[in-house]
C-alpha positions, 0 to 999 in steps of 0.5 A: 337596081340593074336594068341594063339600060345604056344611053347612046348620048354624051352630054349629061344635064341632070340626073337621068336626063341627057341631051343627044349628040346625035339623033340615035335613040337609046335602045330601051325606047323601042325595046324596054327591058324584060325580066320576071321581077319587074314591069317596065313602061316607056312614056313620051311627051312633047318637048317644051321649054320647061323640060321638067314638065315634059319629063313629068308627063312622060313618066306619067305616060310610062306609069300608065303603060305599066298600069295597062299591063297590070289591067290586062293581067287582071282581066285574064285572071278574072275571066279564068276565075269566072270559068272556074266558078261556073264549073263548080256547080255551086253558084248560089253559095259563091254569090252569097259570100261574094255579095257580103265581101263586096259590102265590106269597107276595104281600102281601094287598090292602089298601085305601088310607086314606080321608079324612073330608070332613065330619061332621054331628051330628043329634039321634039320629044322626051322619053322616060323609062319607068319600072315597078319591082314585082318581087318586093311588092309580092313579098310584102303582100304575102306577109299581109296575107299571113297576118290576115290568116292568123287573125282569121284563125284567132277569131275562129278559135272562139267557135264552139263547134269543131272545124267543118261542123255545122254552124251553131246559132250561138256562134253567129257573132263570131261568124259575122266578125269573120266576114270582114277578115275574109273580105280583106283577104280577098282584097289583098289577094286581088291586089296580089294578082296585079303583080304576081302572074302565078298567084291563082292557087294562093287564095286557097293554099291553106286548107284550114282557111278554106274550110273556115270560109266554107263554114262561114258561107254556110252560116250566112245561108243558115242564119236567116233574117225574118222580115215578116213583122216589118213595114217593107218585107219585100224591099228588106229581103232584097236589101238583105240579099244584096249584102249576102244575108239570107231572108227566111221565115224560120230564122236566127234573127227577127227584124221589126221596124217603125217607119213614117212616110210623108210626101210632096209634089212639085212641078208634076213630080212626087217626092216621097220620104221614108224615115224610121228605125229597124230593130234586130232581135235574136231567136228568143226575142232579145233586142240586139240593136236598132238603127235609124234610116232615111229613104227618098223616092222621086217620080212622076208616078206616086206609086213608083216614088213610094217604092223607091223610097221604101227600097232606099230606106231598106238599103240604108237600114240593112247597110247600117245593121250589116256594118254593126254585125260585122264589127265595122263600127 
């Protein structure tokens, strides 16, 4: 790759490693290359007898400088997105579907591997010029987005209602299976935003996909879960909301539970344990699934320990149900 890096040294020792004949520093140390297709970072480290270790540290520091540039861009993009969301006047629906996305298991964002472009060994300090090819990464991520969009369209083709129509109860499974696809799309877009400064409108560039996401969001709000016949309705309602699901009395789904509680005290602290099963039924009373969960609460106040145990059990039970609903098991 052409970086226009020119070394002001004469004695080559190893590839990309030079020992200076003068004290003059290469120009890239103070003025790293700049172009729209790459990010550059210059790292330095103290020179020690094992110069390979010195350069390894310098390269890490150069990579950190690139990562810092990316983090600054992401912070700016997130601020802009927050301002846009606040201006739409639809915070509740946005919050609900975003809550569901954050609960989907997706791979963590990892920075692509950087490349060492040049090294310079001074008397006391070594330097490394690192680069990251934006264009190659952006092209690969956009292809990934296209694959995800095709999967979304394929899943949505199973819906019995036309695009833009009100969600039908019979399609609940299809809508739930769309959640992890949209979550993966959001995660891929977030990674794309790391490398592409002009990606702001890409997430909503396809009107058909945006319409399906809106329809899925509406389904999440309408396909509610009735917790009236459970041991801990309030704690379960809170857990449902955390996962982007809607607690409501007149709903598509019914929840029932069977739980057992036991406790013990030690050194003035109460240890409360909840264990049992959560069952999911459809609107006709047919059981769809059952999950076993355990919860624990610890406090110097017994009532507080009980509340903690119930909340812990509810969160674990709803998480298991959510992963089943969205096909992540």
